[in-house]
C-alpha positions as CSV (number, residue, x, y, z in Angstrom):
1,X,-114.5,-5.3,-199.9
2,X,-114.9,-9.0,-201.1
3,X,-116.8,-9.2,-204.2
4,X,-118.0,-11.7,-206.4
5,X,-117.9,-11.4,-210.1
6,X,-114.9,-9.2,-210.6
7,X,-112.5,-12.0,-211.9
8,X,-114.5,-12.5,-214.8
9,X,-115.1,-9.3,-216.3
10,X,-118.6,-9.1,-215.1
11,X,-120.4,-6.8,-212.5
12,X,-119.6,-7.2,-209.0
13,X,-121.6,-8.2,-205.8
14,X,-120.7,-7.4,-202.6
15,X,-120.3,-10.6,-200.4
16,X,-120.7,-8.7,-197.4
17,X,-123.7,-6.8,-198.2
18,X,-125.3,-9.9,-199.5
19,X,-124.7,-11.9,-196.5
20,X,-126.0,-8.9,-194.1
21,X,-129.0,-8.9,-196.6
22,X,-129.7,-12.6,-196.0
23,X,-128.7,-12.4,-192.3
24,X,-131.3,-9.6,-191.6
25,X,-134.1,-11.1,-193.4
26,X,-133.6,-14.3,-191.4
27,X,-133.4,-12.1,-188.1
28,X,-136.6,-10.2,-189.1
29,X,-138.6,-13.5,-189.8
30,X,-137.3,-14.8,-186.4
31,X,-138.4,-11.7,-184.6
32,X,-141.8,-12.1,-186.4
33,X,-142.1,-15.7,-185.3
34,X,-141.1,-14.6,-181.8
35,X,-143.8,-12.2,-181.9
36,X,-146.5,-14.6,-182.8
37,X,-145.2,-17.0,-179.9
38,X,-144.9,-14.2,-177.4
39,X,-148.3,-12.5,-178.0
40,X,-150.8,-15.3,-178.6
41,X,-153.7,-12.6,-178.0
42,X,-153.1,-11.3,-181.5
43,X,-154.4,-13.5,-184.4
44,X,-152.0,-13.2,-187.1
45,X,-154.6,-14.4,-189.8
46,X,-156.7,-11.4,-188.7
47,X,-154.4,-8.8,-187.3
48,X,-151.9,-6.6,-189.0
49,X,-148.2,-7.0,-188.0
50,X,-148.1,-3.5,-186.7
51,X,-150.8,-4.2,-184.1
52,X,-148.1,-6.0,-182.2
53,X,-146.8,-2.5,-181.0
54,X,-150.0,-2.6,-178.8
55,X,-149.1,-5.7,-176.9
56,X,-146.5,-6.2,-174.2
57,X,-143.6,-6.7,-176.5
58,X,-143.2,-3.5,-179.0
59,X,-139.6,-3.8,-178.7
60,X,-139.3,-6.9,-180.5
61,X,-141.8,-5.5,-183.4
62,X,-139.2,-2.4,-183.4
63,X,-136.3,-5.1,-183.8
64,X,-138.0,-6.7,-186.6
65,X,-138.6,-3.5,-188.4
66,X,-135.1,-2.3,-188.0
67,X,-133.8,-5.8,-189.5
68,X,-136.2,-5.6,-192.2
69,X,-134.7,-2.1,-193.2
70,X,-131.3,-3.0,-192.6
71,X,-131.6,-6.1,-194.9
72,X,-133.5,-4.2,-197.8
73,X,-130.7,-1.5,-197.7
74,X,-128.0,-4.2,-197.8
75,X,-129.9,-6.0,-200.6
76,X,-129.8,-2.6,-202.6
77,X,-126.3,-2.2,-201.9
78,X,-125.5,-5.8,-203.0
79,X,-127.1,-5.7,-206.3
80,X,-126.2,-2.1,-207.6
81,X,-123.5,-3.3,-209.7
82,X,-126.0,-5.7,-211.6
83,X,-128.0,-3.0,-212.9
84,X,-127.7,-2.4,-216.6
85,X,-131.0,-0.7,-217.6
86,X,-132.9,2.5,-216.7
87,X,-135.9,0.4,-215.5
88,X,-133.7,-1.6,-213.4
89,X,-132.3,1.5,-211.8
90,X,-135.9,2.6,-211.1
91,X,-136.6,-0.7,-209.3
92,X,-133.5,-0.3,-207.3
93,X,-134.8,3.2,-206.0
94,X,-138.1,1.6,-205.3
95,X,-136.5,-1.0,-203.4
96,X,-134.6,1.6,-201.1
97,X,-138.0,3.5,-200.9
98,X,-139.5,0.3,-199.2
99,X,-137.2,0.9,-196.0
100,X,-139.1,4.1,-195.5
101,X,-142.3,2.3,-194.3
102,X,-140.1,0.2,-192.1
103,X,-138.3,3.0,-190.3
104,X,-141.7,4.8,-190.0
105,X,-143.3,2.1,-188.2
106,X,-140.2,1.3,-185.9
107,X,-140.0,4.9,-185.1
108,X,-143.8,4.9,-184.3
109,X,-143.3,2.0,-181.9
110,X,-140.4,3.7,-180.1
111,X,-142.6,6.9,-179.4
112,X,-144.6,7.3,-176.4
113,X,-148.4,6.8,-176.8
């Protein structure tokens, strides 16, 4: 595993996990933009993102939520070595908990009506 920071005695950051976090975020934003373009009947100013599951492209929403969850988990893995205080560890736990709504919405989109 390639890491950054171990040569200087500091905490390490997994470079692969950091790249996955950035790539997953870019992909999630790309899928969200694609949803806006593919489903113009949903006004993003007045509608929730999850309402795209009611349109013709719910699988794109599923991919968006999957990328979001993967990028959040990868970010948590990448920064875990940087945490020094108890409150930072609580923050990391809360960050990991945010993947649960993404998975729940993804699973809800995949279930039949």
